[in-house]
C-alpha positions as CSV (number, residue, x, y, z in Angstrom):
1,M,-106.9,27.9,-28.8
2,D,-106.9,26.2,-25.4
3,H,-104.4,27.6,-23.0
4,M,-102.2,25.6,-20.6
5,K,-103.2,25.7,-17.0
6,K,-100.3,26.6,-14.7
7,P,-100.0,23.7,-12.3
8,A,-100.3,24.2,-8.6
9,I,-97.2,23.4,-6.7
10,A,-97.0,22.4,-3.0
11,V,-94.4,21.0,-0.7
12,A,-95.1,17.4,0.1
13,P,-95.3,16.3,3.7
14,S,-92.0,15.2,5.3
15,A,-91.2,11.6,4.6
16,K,-88.1,11.3,6.8
17,A,-89.6,8.5,8.9
18,I,-90.9,6.6,5.8
19,T,-89.0,4.0,4.0
20,I,-89.3,4.6,0.2
21,P,-89.4,1.3,-1.7
22,S,-87.3,0.8,-4.8
23,F,-88.9,-1.2,-7.7
24,A,-88.1,-2.4,-11.2
25,L,-91.6,-1.9,-12.6
26,Y,-94.0,-0.7,-9.8
27,G,-94.8,-3.5,-7.5
28,E,-92.0,-5.7,-8.9
29,A,-88.8,-6.2,-6.9
30,A,-85.6,-4.6,-8.1
31,E,-82.8,-7.0,-8.7
32,G,-79.5,-5.1,-9.0
33,A,-78.9,-3.5,-12.3
34,Q,-81.9,-3.8,-14.6
35,E,-81.9,-4.2,-18.3
36,V,-85.3,-3.0,-19.2
37,L,-87.2,-1.6,-22.2
38,H,-90.9,-1.7,-21.3
39,I,-94.0,0.2,-22.2
40,E,-97.6,-0.2,-20.9
41,E,-100.8,1.7,-20.6
42,I,-101.3,3.7,-17.4
43,R,-104.5,1.7,-16.7
44,A,-102.7,-1.7,-16.9
45,R,-101.0,-1.2,-13.5
46,S,-102.6,1.8,-11.8
47,S,-106.1,0.3,-12.0
48,L,-104.8,-2.7,-9.9
49,Y,-103.9,-0.2,-7.2
50,Q,-107.1,1.9,-7.2
51,W,-105.4,4.4,-9.6
52,E,-102.8,5.3,-7.0
53,I,-99.1,4.6,-7.3
54,S,-97.4,5.2,-4.0
55,P,-94.1,7.1,-3.7
56,H,-91.2,4.9,-4.8
57,T,-87.9,5.1,-6.7
58,H,-86.1,3.2,-9.5
59,K,-82.4,2.4,-9.4
60,G,-80.8,2.8,-12.8
61,L,-84.1,3.0,-14.6
62,Y,-85.6,6.0,-16.4
63,Q,-89.3,6.7,-17.0
64,L,-91.5,8.8,-19.2
65,L,-95.2,9.0,-18.4
66,W,-97.3,10.3,-21.2
67,V,-100.8,11.3,-20.0
68,Q,-103.1,11.8,-23.0
69,S,-106.2,12.7,-21.0
70,G,-107.3,12.8,-17.4
71,A,-106.3,14.6,-14.2
72,L,-103.6,13.5,-11.8
73,E,-101.6,14.5,-8.8
74,V,-97.8,14.1,-9.3
75,Q,-95.2,13.9,-6.5
76,L,-91.6,14.4,-7.6
77,D,-89.3,14.4,-4.6
78,A,-90.5,17.2,-2.3
79,T,-93.1,18.8,-4.6
80,V,-96.7,17.9,-5.5
81,Q,-98.4,19.2,-8.7
82,H,-102.0,18.8,-9.9
83,V,-102.0,18.6,-13.7
84,Q,-104.3,17.7,-16.6
85,G,-103.4,15.8,-19.7
86,P,-101.9,16.1,-22.2
87,V,-98.7,16.2,-20.2
88,A,-95.3,14.4,-20.2
89,I,-93.6,13.5,-16.9
90,V,-89.9,12.8,-16.9
91,V,-88.5,10.7,-14.0
92,P,-84.7,10.0,-13.8
93,P,-83.4,7.3,-11.5
94,G,-83.4,7.9,-7.8
95,V,-86.2,10.5,-7.9
96,V,-89.0,9.7,-5.4
97,H,-92.2,9.8,-7.4
98,G,-95.9,8.8,-7.0
99,F,-99.1,9.4,-8.8
100,K,-102.8,9.7,-8.0
101,F,-104.7,9.3,-11.3
102,A,-108.4,10.1,-11.9
103,P,-110.1,6.8,-12.8
104,G,-110.0,6.3,-16.5
105,T,-106.9,8.3,-17.2
106,E,-105.5,7.5,-20.6
107,G,-101.8,7.4,-21.3
108,L,-98.6,5.3,-21.4
109,V,-95.6,4.6,-19.2
110,L,-92.2,4.0,-20.9
111,T,-89.5,2.5,-18.6
112,F,-85.9,1.8,-19.8
113,S,-82.3,1.5,-18.8
114,I,-79.9,3.9,-20.3
115,R,-78.0,1.3,-22.4
116,F,-81.0,0.9,-24.8
117,M,-80.7,4.6,-25.7
118,L,-76.9,4.8,-26.0
119,E,-75.6,1.6,-27.5
120,G,-74.3,2.1,-31.1
121,E,-75.5,5.7,-31.1
122,F,-73.2,7.1,-28.4
123,Q,-72.4,10.7,-29.4
124,A,-75.5,12.5,-30.6
125,T,-78.0,10.3,-28.7
126,G,-75.9,10.6,-25.6
127,E,-76.2,14.4,-25.8
128,A,-79.9,14.2,-26.4
129,F,-80.3,11.8,-23.5
130,C,-78.5,14.2,-21.1
131,A,-80.7,17.1,-22.2
132,A,-84.0,15.1,-21.9
133,Y,-83.3,13.5,-18.5
134,E,-81.2,16.1,-16.8
135,S,-83.8,16.4,-14.0
136,A,-87.4,15.4,-13.1
137,A,-90.0,17.5,-14.9
138,V,-93.6,18.0,-15.6
139,L,-94.2,19.2,-19.2
140,P,-97.8,20.2,-19.8
141,M,-98.9,21.4,-23.2
142,A,-101.9,22.8,-25.1
143,E,-104.0,20.1,-26.7
144,D,-103.4,21.6,-30.2
145,Q,-99.6,21.6,-29.8
146,P,-98.2,19.5,-32.6
147,V,-95.5,17.9,-30.5
148,G,-98.2,16.3,-28.4
149,A,-99.7,14.5,-31.3
150,R,-96.3,13.3,-32.5
151,M,-95.4,12.0,-29.0
152,A,-98.7,10.2,-28.7
153,A,-98.3,8.6,-32.1
154,L,-94.7,7.4,-31.4
155,L,-95.5,5.9,-28.0
156,H,-98.6,4.1,-29.4
157,N,-96.5,2.7,-32.2
158,L,-93.9,1.6,-29.6
159,L,-96.6,-0.1,-27.6
160,M,-97.8,-2.1,-30.6
161,E,-94.2,-3.1,-31.5
162,F,-93.5,-4.1,-28.0
163,H,-96.4,-6.6,-28.0
164,A,-95.7,-7.8,-31.5
165,P,-94.4,-11.4,-32.0
166,L,-90.6,-11.7,-31.9
167,S,-90.3,-8.0,-31.0
168,S,-87.3,-8.6,-28.8
169,D,-85.2,-9.2,-31.9
170,S,-86.5,-6.2,-33.8
171,P,-84.5,-3.0,-34.1
172,V,-87.8,-1.1,-34.5
173,L,-88.2,-1.0,-30.7
174,L,-85.0,0.9,-30.3
175,W,-85.7,3.2,-33.3
176,L,-89.0,4.2,-31.8
177,A,-87.7,4.6,-28.3
178,R,-84.9,6.8,-29.5
179,S,-87.4,8.9,-31.6
180,V,-89.3,9.5,-28.4
181,L,-86.1,10.6,-26.7
182,W,-85.3,13.1,-29.5
183,L,-88.8,14.5,-29.4
184,L,-88.6,14.9,-25.7
185,T,-85.6,17.2,-26.0
186,Q,-87.7,19.6,-28.1
187,M,-90.2,19.8,-25.2
188,R,-87.6,20.8,-22.6
189,P,-86.2,24.3,-22.5
190,A,-82.5,24.6,-22.8
191,R,-80.7,25.0,-19.4
192,S,-77.1,25.9,-18.5
193,D,-75.0,23.8,-16.2
194,T,-74.8,26.7,-13.6
195,G,-76.1,25.5,-10.3
196,A,-76.7,21.9,-11.4
197,S,-77.4,19.7,-8.4
198,Q,-74.9,17.1,-7.2
199,V,-77.3,14.3,-8.3
200,L,-77.5,15.8,-11.8
201,R,-73.8,16.1,-12.1
202,K,-73.4,12.4,-11.0
203,R,-76.0,11.3,-13.6
204,R,-74.2,13.2,-16.4
205,L,-70.8,11.9,-15.3
206,F,-72.2,8.3,-15.4
207,T,-73.6,9.0,-18.9
208,R,-70.2,10.1,-20.0
209,F,-68.8,6.8,-18.6
210,L,-71.3,4.8,-20.7
211,L,-70.4,6.8,-23.8
212,L,-66.8,5.9,-23.2
213,V,-67.7,2.3,-22.8
214,E,-69.5,2.4,-26.1
215,Q,-66.3,3.8,-27.8
216,Q,-63.8,1.5,-26.1
217,V,-65.6,-1.7,-25.4
218,L,-63.6,-3.8,-27.9
219,E,-60.4,-2.3,-26.6
220,H,-60.9,-3.8,-23.1
221,W,-60.0,-0.7,-21.3
222,S,-59.3,-1.1,-17.6
223,V,-61.3,0.7,-14.9
224,A,-58.2,2.9,-14.3
225,Q,-58.2,4.0,-17.9
226,Y,-61.9,5.0,-17.8
227,A,-61.4,6.7,-14.5
228,A,-58.5,8.7,-15.8
229,R,-60.4,9.9,-18.8
230,L,-63.2,11.1,-16.6
231,G,-60.9,12.7,-14.1
232,L,-61.8,10.2,-11.3
233,T,-60.0,7.7,-9.2
234,T,-60.9,4.0,-9.8
235,Q,-62.6,4.0,-6.4
236,G,-64.5,7.1,-7.3
237,L,-65.7,5.6,-10.6
238,N,-66.8,2.4,-9.0
239,R,-68.7,4.4,-6.3
240,L,-70.4,6.4,-9.0
241,A,-71.4,3.3,-11.0
242,R,-72.8,1.5,-8.0
243,E,-74.7,4.6,-6.8
244,V,-76.3,5.3,-10.2
245,N,-76.6,1.8,-11.7
246,G,-76.1,-0.8,-9.0
247,Q,-73.0,-2.3,-10.6
248,S,-69.2,-1.8,-10.4
249,A,-67.6,0.0,-13.4
250,L,-66.0,-3.3,-14.5
251,E,-69.4,-5.0,-14.4
252,V,-70.9,-2.3,-16.6
253,A,-68.1,-2.7,-19.2
254,H,-68.2,-6.5,-19.0
255,A,-72.0,-6.5,-19.5
256,R,-71.7,-4.4,-22.6
257,L,-69.0,-6.6,-24.0
258,T,-71.2,-9.7,-23.3
259,R,-74.1,-8.2,-25.1
260,E,-71.9,-7.5,-28.1
261,A,-70.7,-11.1,-28.0
262,C,-74.3,-12.4,-27.9
263,R,-75.3,-10.3,-30.9
264,R,-72.4,-11.5,-33.0
265,L,-73.0,-15.1,-32.0
266,V,-76.6,-14.8,-33.1
267,Y,-76.4,-12.7,-36.2
268,T,-73.1,-13.8,-37.7
269,A,-71.9,-17.3,-38.8
270,A,-68.2,-16.6,-38.0
271,P,-66.4,-19.3,-36.0
272,V,-66.0,-18.7,-32.3
273,G,-62.3,-18.2,-32.7
274,N,-62.8,-15.5,-35.2
275,L,-65.4,-13.8,-33.1
276,A,-63.0,-13.9,-30.1
277,N,-60.4,-12.0,-32.1
278,E,-63.0,-9.5,-33.3
279,L,-64.1,-8.9,-29.8
280,G,-60.5,-8.2,-28.6
281,F,-59.8,-11.4,-26.8
282,E,-56.3,-13.0,-27.0
283,D,-57.7,-16.5,-27.9
284,A,-60.9,-18.5,-28.1
285,A,-60.3,-20.2,-24.8
286,Y,-60.1,-17.0,-22.9
287,F,-63.3,-15.7,-24.7
288,S,-65.1,-18.9,-23.8
289,R,-64.2,-18.6,-20.1
290,F,-65.3,-15.0,-20.0
291,F,-68.6,-15.7,-21.8
292,K,-69.4,-18.7,-19.6
293,K,-68.7,-16.7,-16.5
294,Q,-71.1,-13.9,-17.7
295,T,-73.9,-16.0,-19.1
296,G,-73.5,-19.5,-17.6
297,K,-73.1,-21.0,-21.1
298,T,-70.2,-21.5,-23.5
299,P,-70.4,-19.5,-26.8
300,V,-71.1,-22.6,-28.8
301,A,-73.9,-23.7,-26.5
302,F,-75.4,-20.2,-26.5
303,R,-75.4,-20.1,-30.3
304,Q,-76.9,-23.6,-30.6
305,E,-79.6,-22.7,-28.1
306,R,-80.6,-19.6,-30.1
307,E,-80.5,-21.5,-33.4
308,A,-83.0,-24.0,-32.0
309,V,-85.5,-21.3,-31.1
């Protein structure tokens, strides 16, 4: 049996005078709150930058790097580790991270916003999400460890589905991504909340807010109601949402309600008036004004546009 090599850990040089860029995908400008579910091979982007990804952050986006084979240097905030694949690297939002890959390194990078993991699966999946992404981590493993083969298979299937025609309308993407999440929780040792960092506590609190939005989205809760349930003031909840996700709490709730409206407009034939009632609006006119403000189109125009595709 091959044995895992204990990674060397060093303190990274001070970066106080350096401005750390924030990206959506590396090299692509971040534009407020991102709605992303993306997977690509490591070589697809890193080979364009001589196999070196400079230190940067993502706001509101989570990443999983799966290195199947090859050596790399990993920077996560103030630490640098030298590791060899197979290894999983977990990167929550706001963590400064950079990589220097050996040319030819094989693996995949999964980037996603939290809503893809939580919507419609809010309780159990939310708990798994908190466990998997409680902090940045490097998770090396022996080559013959079964969980490694399972992770590689899931991610490669996800990559194929991502590039399949009409994949954006397929639930398979979400199923596979959530399967990756569940498997990742098995790779991370259980930890208590004792001594959890302030950043980690904020991330967990924001996840709880998203879980509440999932439960109450059709009830049109006010920001004050969400804040009270979380033990926060409305100002505190808005500050938390902007810091973690780049949106106000109300914008988060409205974005979720809009996505639900879009789904029902596309996948059901119910009249707009009926859908307005199902979505918790007082009347069709109010729903139409809300939807147009969020999307730039009326519900009828949005439905017709999708039917024409």
